[in-house]
C-alpha positions as a Markdown table, in Angstrom:
| # | Residue | x | y | z |
|---|---|---|---|---|
| 1 | Met | 70.1 | 3.1 | -90.8 |
| 2 | Asp | 72.9 | 1.6 | -88.7 |
| 3 | Ser | 72.8 | -2.2 | -89.0 |
| 4 | His | 74.2 | -2.6 | -85.5 |
| 5 | Thr | 71.3 | -0.7 | -83.9 |
| 6 | Ala | 69.4 | -2.9 | -81.6 |
| 7 | Ser | 65.8 | -3.6 | -82.6 |
| 8 | Pro | 63.2 | -2.4 | -80.2 |
| 9 | Pro | 61.7 | -4.9 | -77.8 |
| 10 | Pro | 58.4 | -6.5 | -78.8 |
| 11 | Leu | 55.3 | -4.6 | -77.6 |
| 12 | Pro | 53.3 | -6.4 | -74.9 |
| 13 | Arg | 50.2 | -8.2 | -76.0 |
| 14 | Pro | 47.2 | -5.8 | -75.7 |
| 15 | Arg | 44.7 | -6.9 | -73.2 |
| 16 | Val | 41.1 | -7.7 | -74.3 |
| 17 | Ala | 38.6 | -6.3 | -71.9 |
| 18 | Trp | 35.9 | -9.0 | -72.3 |
| 19 | Val | 38.4 | -11.8 | -71.8 |
| 20 | Asp | 39.6 | -10.3 | -68.6 |
| 21 | Ser | 36.0 | -9.8 | -67.5 |
| 22 | Ala | 35.3 | -13.5 | -68.1 |
| 23 | Arg | 38.4 | -14.3 | -66.0 |
| 24 | Cys | 37.1 | -12.1 | -63.2 |
| 25 | Leu | 33.6 | -13.7 | -63.4 |
| 26 | Ala | 35.2 | -17.2 | -63.3 |
| 27 | Met | 37.3 | -16.2 | -60.2 |
| 28 | Phe | 34.3 | -14.8 | -58.5 |
| 29 | Phe | 32.4 | -18.2 | -58.7 |
| 30 | Ile | 35.4 | -20.2 | -57.6 |
| 31 | Met | 36.1 | -17.9 | -54.6 |
| 32 | Trp | 32.5 | -17.9 | -53.6 |
| 33 | Leu | 32.5 | -21.7 | -53.6 |
| 34 | His | 35.8 | -21.8 | -51.6 |
| 35 | Val | 34.9 | -19.3 | -48.9 |
| 36 | Gly | 31.3 | -19.9 | -47.9 |
| 37 | Asp | 28.2 | -22.1 | -47.8 |
| 38 | Ala | 27.6 | -21.8 | -51.5 |
| 39 | Pro | 24.3 | -22.8 | -53.2 |
| 40 | Leu | 24.3 | -26.2 | -54.9 |
| 41 | Trp | 24.0 | -24.7 | -58.4 |
| 42 | Leu | 27.3 | -23.0 | -58.0 |
| 43 | Gly | 29.2 | -26.2 | -58.8 |
| 44 | His | 28.2 | -25.9 | -62.5 |
| 45 | Pro | 29.7 | -22.5 | -63.3 |
| 46 | Val | 32.8 | -23.5 | -61.2 |
| 47 | Gly | 33.4 | -26.4 | -63.6 |
| 48 | Gly | 33.2 | -24.0 | -66.5 |
| 49 | Ala | 35.4 | -21.5 | -64.7 |
| 50 | Ile | 38.3 | -24.0 | -64.3 |
| 51 | Cys | 37.8 | -25.1 | -67.9 |
| 52 | Leu | 37.9 | -21.5 | -69.1 |
| 53 | Phe | 41.3 | -20.9 | -67.3 |
| 54 | Phe | 42.8 | -24.0 | -69.0 |
| 55 | Val | 41.4 | -23.1 | -72.5 |
| 56 | Leu | 42.8 | -19.6 | -72.2 |
| 57 | Ala | 46.1 | -21.0 | -71.1 |
| 58 | Gly | 46.3 | -23.1 | -74.2 |
| 59 | Tyr | 45.1 | -20.2 | -76.4 |
| 60 | Phe | 47.8 | -17.9 | -75.2 |
| 61 | Met | 50.5 | -20.6 | -75.0 |
| 62 | Pro | 53.7 | -19.9 | -76.9 |
| 63 | Ile | 53.9 | -21.6 | -80.3 |
| 64 | Thr | 57.6 | -22.7 | -80.5 |
| 65 | Pro | 58.5 | -25.7 | -78.3 |
| 66 | Glu | 61.5 | -24.0 | -76.8 |
| 67 | Thr | 59.4 | -21.0 | -75.6 |
| 68 | Ala | 56.6 | -23.3 | -74.4 |
| 69 | Ala | 59.1 | -25.4 | -72.4 |
| 70 | Arg | 60.7 | -22.3 | -71.0 |
| 71 | Arg | 57.4 | -20.9 | -69.9 |
| 72 | Ala | 56.4 | -24.3 | -68.3 |
| 73 | Leu | 59.6 | -24.2 | -66.3 |
| 74 | Phe | 58.8 | -20.6 | -65.3 |
| 75 | Met | 55.5 | -21.9 | -64.0 |
| 76 | Gly | 57.3 | -24.6 | -62.0 |
| 77 | Leu | 59.4 | -21.8 | -60.4 |
| 78 | Ala | 56.3 | -19.8 | -59.6 |
| 79 | Trp | 54.7 | -23.0 | -58.0 |
| 80 | Val | 57.8 | -23.5 | -55.8 |
| 81 | Leu | 57.8 | -19.9 | -54.7 |
| 82 | Trp | 54.1 | -19.9 | -53.9 |
| 83 | Ser | 54.6 | -23.1 | -52.0 |
| 84 | Ile | 57.3 | -21.5 | -49.8 |
| 85 | Ile | 55.0 | -18.5 | -49.1 |
| 86 | Ser | 52.2 | -20.9 | -48.2 |
| 87 | Phe | 54.4 | -22.8 | -45.9 |
| 88 | Gly | 55.5 | -19.6 | -44.1 |
| 89 | Leu | 52.0 | -18.4 | -43.6 |
| 90 | Tyr | 50.7 | -21.8 | -42.5 |
| 91 | Arg | 53.3 | -22.1 | -39.8 |
| 92 | Ala | 52.7 | -18.5 | -38.7 |
| 93 | Leu | 48.9 | -19.0 | -38.5 |
| 94 | Ala | 48.8 | -22.5 | -37.0 |
| 95 | Pro | 52.2 | -23.5 | -35.5 |
| 96 | Glu | 50.6 | -26.1 | -33.3 |
| 97 | Asn | 48.9 | -28.0 | -36.2 |
| 98 | Pro | 50.6 | -30.9 | -37.8 |
| 99 | Trp | 51.6 | -30.4 | -41.4 |
| 100 | Ser | 52.5 | -32.4 | -44.5 |
| 101 | Trp | 54.2 | -31.5 | -47.7 |
| 102 | Gln | 50.9 | -32.3 | -49.5 |
| 103 | Gln | 49.2 | -29.5 | -47.7 |
| 104 | Ile | 51.9 | -27.0 | -48.6 |
| 105 | Ile | 52.2 | -27.7 | -52.4 |
| 106 | Gly | 48.5 | -27.8 | -53.1 |
| 107 | Tyr | 47.8 | -31.5 | -53.2 |
| 108 | Gly | 44.6 | -32.9 | -51.9 |
| 109 | Val | 41.4 | -31.3 | -50.5 |
| 110 | Ala | 43.2 | -30.4 | -47.2 |
| 111 | Ala | 45.8 | -28.3 | -48.9 |
| 112 | Phe | 46.5 | -25.0 | -47.2 |
| 113 | Asn | 46.7 | -23.2 | -50.6 |
| 114 | Ala | 44.5 | -25.4 | -52.7 |
| 115 | Pro | 44.7 | -23.4 | -56.0 |
| 116 | Leu | 48.4 | -24.3 | -56.3 |
| 117 | Trp | 47.3 | -27.5 | -58.0 |
| 118 | Phe | 46.4 | -25.3 | -61.0 |
| 119 | Leu | 50.0 | -24.0 | -61.5 |
| 120 | Arg | 51.5 | -27.5 | -61.0 |
| 121 | Asn | 49.1 | -29.2 | -63.5 |
| 122 | Leu | 49.3 | -26.3 | -66.1 |
| 123 | Cys | 53.1 | -26.7 | -66.0 |
| 124 | Ile | 52.8 | -30.4 | -66.7 |
| 125 | Tyr | 50.2 | -29.9 | -69.5 |
| 126 | Gln | 52.3 | -27.3 | -71.2 |
| 127 | Leu | 55.4 | -29.6 | -71.1 |
| 128 | Ile | 53.3 | -32.3 | -72.7 |
| 129 | Ile | 52.1 | -30.0 | -75.5 |
| 130 | Ala | 55.7 | -28.8 | -76.0 |
| 131 | Ala | 56.8 | -32.4 | -76.4 |
| 132 | Leu | 54.0 | -33.1 | -78.9 |
| 133 | Ile | 55.2 | -30.1 | -80.9 |
| 134 | Val | 58.7 | -31.4 | -81.0 |
| 135 | Leu | 57.4 | -34.8 | -82.1 |
| 136 | Arg | 55.5 | -33.1 | -84.9 |
| 137 | Ile | 52.2 | -34.5 | -83.7 |
| 138 | Leu | 51.1 | -30.9 | -83.2 |
| 139 | Pro | 49.9 | -28.9 | -85.0 |
| 140 | Arg | 49.4 | -31.6 | -87.7 |
| 141 | Cys | 46.9 | -33.7 | -85.6 |
| 142 | Asn | 45.4 | -31.0 | -83.4 |
| 143 | Trp | 41.7 | -31.9 | -83.6 |
| 144 | Leu | 42.3 | -35.7 | -83.9 |
| 145 | Leu | 44.3 | -35.7 | -80.7 |
| 146 | Leu | 41.6 | -33.6 | -79.0 |
| 147 | Ala | 39.0 | -36.1 | -80.0 |
| 148 | Ile | 41.1 | -39.0 | -78.6 |
| 149 | Leu | 41.6 | -37.1 | -75.3 |
| 150 | Ala | 37.8 | -36.5 | -75.1 |
| 151 | Cys | 37.3 | -40.3 | -75.6 |
| 152 | Phe | 39.7 | -41.1 | -72.8 |
| 153 | Thr | 37.7 | -38.7 | -70.6 |
| 154 | Tyr | 34.5 | -40.7 | -71.2 |
| 155 | Val | 36.0 | -44.2 | -70.6 |
| 156 | Ser | 38.1 | -43.4 | -67.6 |
| 157 | Glu | 37.0 | -42.6 | -64.0 |
| 158 | Leu | 37.6 | -38.9 | -63.2 |
| 159 | Pro | 40.0 | -38.4 | -60.2 |
| 160 | Gln | 39.8 | -35.4 | -57.9 |
| 161 | His | 40.0 | -32.1 | -59.8 |
| 162 | Glu | 43.5 | -31.3 | -58.5 |
| 163 | Asn | 44.9 | -34.5 | -60.0 |
| 164 | Leu | 46.1 | -34.8 | -63.6 |
| 165 | Arg | 43.0 | -35.3 | -65.7 |
| 166 | Phe | 42.3 | -36.0 | -69.4 |
| 167 | Asp | 39.6 | -33.4 | -69.5 |
| 168 | Trp | 41.7 | -30.5 | -68.2 |
| 169 | Leu | 44.5 | -31.5 | -70.7 |
| 170 | Ser | 41.9 | -31.6 | -73.5 |
| 171 | Ala | 40.8 | -28.1 | -72.4 |
| 172 | Val | 44.4 | -26.8 | -72.8 |
| 173 | Leu | 44.7 | -28.5 | -76.2 |
| 174 | Leu | 41.4 | -27.0 | -77.2 |
| 175 | Gly | 42.7 | -23.6 | -76.6 |
| 176 | Tyr | 45.9 | -24.4 | -78.5 |
| 177 | Cys | 43.8 | -25.7 | -81.4 |
| 178 | Met | 41.9 | -22.4 | -81.5 |
| 179 | Lys | 45.0 | -20.3 | -82.1 |
| 180 | Ser | 44.3 | -20.0 | -85.8 |
| 181 | Ile | 41.1 | -18.0 | -84.9 |
| 182 | Ser | 41.7 | -14.4 | -83.7 |
| 183 | Leu | 40.0 | -13.0 | -80.6 |
| 184 | Pro | 38.0 | -10.5 | -82.7 |
| 185 | Gln | 36.7 | -13.4 | -84.9 |
| 186 | Ile | 35.7 | -15.4 | -81.8 |
| 187 | Glu | 33.9 | -12.3 | -80.3 |
| 188 | Gln | 32.1 | -11.7 | -83.6 |
| 189 | Trp | 31.0 | -15.4 | -83.8 |
| 190 | Leu | 29.8 | -15.3 | -80.2 |
| 191 | Arg | 27.8 | -12.1 | -80.7 |
| 192 | Glu | 26.2 | -13.3 | -83.9 |
| 193 | Asn | 25.2 | -16.7 | -82.6 |
| 194 | Val | 24.4 | -15.9 | -79.0 |
| 195 | Trp | 20.8 | -17.3 | -78.9 |
| 196 | Tyr | 21.8 | -20.5 | -80.8 |
| 197 | Ile | 24.6 | -21.0 | -78.4 |
| 198 | Val | 22.5 | -20.4 | -75.3 |
| 199 | Cys | 19.7 | -22.7 | -76.6 |
| 200 | Gly | 22.2 | -25.5 | -77.4 |
| 201 | Ile | 23.9 | -25.3 | -74.0 |
| 202 | Ala | 20.5 | -25.3 | -72.2 |
| 203 | Ile | 19.4 | -28.5 | -74.1 |
| 204 | Leu | 22.8 | -30.1 | -73.2 |
| 205 | Leu | 22.6 | -29.2 | -69.5 |
| 206 | Ile | 19.0 | -30.3 | -69.2 |
| 207 | Gln | 19.8 | -33.6 | -70.9 |
| 208 | Arg | 22.7 | -34.2 | -68.6 |
| 209 | Glu | 20.7 | -33.4 | -65.5 |
| 210 | Tyr | 18.0 | -35.9 | -66.5 |
| 211 | Tyr | 20.6 | -38.6 | -67.3 |
| 212 | Met | 22.3 | -38.0 | -63.9 |
| 213 | Gln | 19.0 | -38.2 | -62.1 |
| 214 | Tyr | 18.2 | -41.5 | -63.9 |
| 215 | Ala | 21.7 | -42.8 | -63.0 |
| 216 | Arg | 21.2 | -42.0 | -59.3 |
| 217 | Glu | 17.8 | -43.7 | -59.2 |
| 218 | Glu | 19.2 | -46.8 | -60.9 |
| 219 | Ser | 22.3 | -46.8 | -58.6 |
| 220 | Leu | 24.7 | -46.6 | -61.6 |
| 221 | Lys | 28.3 | -46.2 | -60.6 |
| 222 | Tyr | 29.3 | -44.1 | -63.7 |
| 223 | Tyr | 26.8 | -41.5 | -64.5 |
| 224 | Arg | 29.1 | -39.0 | -66.3 |
| 225 | Val | 27.9 | -37.8 | -69.6 |
| 226 | Ser | 29.4 | -35.3 | -72.0 |
| 227 | Ile | 31.9 | -34.0 | -69.3 |
| 228 | Pro | 34.3 | -32.2 | -71.7 |
| 229 | Leu | 31.4 | -30.7 | -73.7 |
| 230 | Val | 29.5 | -29.6 | -70.6 |
| 231 | His | 32.6 | -27.9 | -69.2 |
| 232 | Val | 33.3 | -26.1 | -72.4 |
| 233 | Ser | 29.6 | -25.1 | -72.6 |
| 234 | Gln | 29.8 | -23.6 | -69.1 |
| 235 | Ala | 33.0 | -21.7 | -70.1 |
| 236 | Leu | 31.1 | -20.4 | -73.1 |
| 237 | Leu | 28.3 | -19.1 | -70.9 |
| 238 | Leu | 30.9 | -17.2 | -68.8 |
| 239 | Cys | 32.3 | -15.6 | -72.0 |
| 240 | Leu | 28.7 | -14.7 | -73.2 |
| 241 | Ala | 28.0 | -13.1 | -69.7 |
| 242 | Ala | 31.3 | -11.1 | -70.0 |
| 243 | Leu | 30.3 | -9.9 | -73.5 |
| 244 | Gly | 26.9 | -8.9 | -72.2 |
| 245 | Ile | 28.4 | -7.0 | -69.3 |
| 246 | Ser | 30.9 | -5.2 | -71.7 |
| 247 | Arg | 27.9 | -4.1 | -73.8 |
| 248 | Trp | 25.3 | -3.2 | -71.2 |
| 249 | Leu | 27.4 | -2.3 | -68.1 |
| 250 | Pro | 30.6 | -0.7 | -69.5 |
| 251 | Arg | 31.7 | 0.8 | -66.1 |
| 252 | Leu | 31.3 | -2.6 | -64.3 |
| 253 | Asn | 33.2 | -4.2 | -67.3 |
| 254 | Lys | 36.1 | -1.8 | -66.8 |
| 255 | Leu | 36.4 | -2.7 | -63.1 |
| 256 | Met | 36.1 | -6.4 | -63.9 |
| 257 | Ala | 38.7 | -6.2 | -66.6 |
| 258 | Ile | 41.2 | -4.6 | -64.2 |
| 259 | Ala | 40.6 | -7.4 | -61.7 |
| 260 | Gly | 40.8 | -10.0 | -64.5 |
| 261 | Ser | 44.2 | -8.8 | -65.6 |
| 262 | Cys | 45.5 | -9.8 | -62.1 |
| 263 | Met | 43.8 | -13.2 | -62.4 |
| 264 | Met | 46.9 | -15.4 | -61.7 |
| 265 | Phe | 47.8 | -13.5 | -58.5 |
| 266 | Thr | 44.2 | -13.5 | -57.2 |
| 267 | Tyr | 43.5 | -17.1 | -58.0 |
| 268 | Val | 46.6 | -18.5 | -56.5 |
| 269 | Ser | 46.6 | -16.3 | -53.3 |
| 270 | His | 42.9 | -16.2 | -52.4 |
| 271 | Ser | 43.1 | -19.3 | -50.2 |
| 272 | Leu | 45.8 | -17.5 | -48.2 |
| 273 | Leu | 43.5 | -14.5 | -47.8 |
| 274 | Tyr | 40.7 | -16.6 | -46.5 |
| 275 | Ala | 42.8 | -18.8 | -44.3 |
| 276 | Pro | 41.8 | -16.9 | -41.1 |
| 277 | Ile | 38.1 | -17.5 | -41.9 |
| 278 | Tyr | 38.8 | -21.3 | -42.0 |
| 279 | His | 41.2 | -21.3 | -39.0 |
| 280 | Tyr | 39.0 | -19.2 | -36.6 |
| 281 | Asn | 35.7 | -20.6 | -37.9 |
| 282 | Leu | 34.3 | -17.2 | -38.9 |
| 283 | Pro | 30.8 | -17.1 | -40.3 |
| 284 | Arg | 30.7 | -18.1 | -44.0 |
| 285 | Trp | 27.1 | -17.4 | -44.8 |
| 286 | Cys | 28.2 | -14.1 | -46.5 |
| 287 | Gly | 30.4 | -16.0 | -49.1 |
| 288 | Phe | 29.0 | -13.8 | -51.9 |
| 289 | Ala | 30.3 | -10.6 | -50.2 |
| 290 | Tyr | 33.6 | -12.4 | -49.2 |
| 291 | Ala | 34.2 | -13.3 | -52.8 |
| 292 | Ala | 33.6 | -9.7 | -54.1 |
| 293 | Ala | 35.7 | -8.1 | -51.4 |
| 294 | Gly | 38.4 | -10.7 | -51.9 |
| 295 | Ile | 38.8 | -9.9 | -55.6 |
| 296 | Ala | 38.9 | -6.1 | -54.8 |
| 297 | Leu | 41.5 | -6.5 | -52.0 |
| 298 | Leu | 43.8 | -8.8 | -53.9 |
| 299 | Thr | 43.6 | -6.7 | -57.1 |
| 300 | Leu | 44.6 | -3.7 | -55.0 |
| 301 | Leu | 47.4 | -5.7 | -53.3 |
| 302 | Tyr | 48.7 | -6.9 | -56.6 |
| 303 | Arg | 48.9 | -3.4 | -58.1 |
| 304 | Val | 50.8 | -2.1 | -55.0 |
| 305 | Leu | 53.2 | -5.1 | -55.0 |
| 306 | Ala | 53.7 | -4.8 | -58.8 |
| 307 | Ala | 54.8 | -1.2 | -58.4 |
| 308 | Arg | 57.2 | -2.0 | -55.5 |
| 309 | Leu | 58.5 | -5.4 | -56.4 |
| 310 | Pro | 58.1 | -5.7 | -60.2 |
| 311 | Arg | 60.5 | -8.5 | -60.8 |
| 312 | Thr | 59.2 | -10.7 | -58.0 |
| 313 | Met | 55.6 | -10.2 | -59.1 |
| 314 | Arg | 56.5 | -11.0 | -62.7 |
| 315 | Val | 57.8 | -14.4 | -61.5 |
| 316 | Leu | 54.8 | -15.1 | -59.2 |
| 317 | Thr | 52.2 | -14.1 | -61.8 |
| 318 | Leu | 54.0 | -15.5 | -65.0 |
| 319 | Arg | 54.2 | -12.1 | -66.6 |
């Protein structure tokens, strides 16, 4: 064999259907909350959905610090490009409205494209973990550092979800700590212990609701309890739901997996899709249908754009 022959490029990571289905389910809850008059209970799975995104980001994060830092900078570039797109659409849709840079880059509740905070924060979290790898704190002290971050979450007041938070950083670190466990092993563990997991999560959530009700009655300022554990539990429930769909509804699982594989594009762009609903005060009572239709439309749009503009879409979706 010729020693000068170039080695073949590495094969792309095979996609796991139930993971993509869990992504799709998480996106659905978030989009339903964003677009319409969502029921009060929807806030719980949305917290788990955001946690799931961060855990998966940590799990699929590159191991070497150089690669991790390069990917973080790549995320920063995607964030800038999406901000430019948001600015153009915002000025085209509402040229008479005043604007601020916070609205354009996804900062604050009034942001035109609110999900941009996810790209910005994930970029920062990945740079932090890359620095910890360089300092040799990771992977030596994975679980110890995770416990310390969880403690900081308990003793510090949580800011708005789009700000930098200890609990979201701990979710990324949790995913990174789980790298030693393969996805087939995780799937097997979930399937074998499904009822134990569901019962444990139910007890945790009921306990938290009782505590929060007591805190409200006593006018306690800080009534958070088990925030990191609750978010992880809700993310686990989404994974269990995806596994159930993959087993009992294989056709639906196939469609959800296709939509979940386009998660980054759908998540970052769905506020732009729904902008006319907000701007023209269209009815929002059908948020459930808006969310389902939005996922279908954005998945189709992604596949069309990926075929016509492959390089641009690779940058915008971190491929």
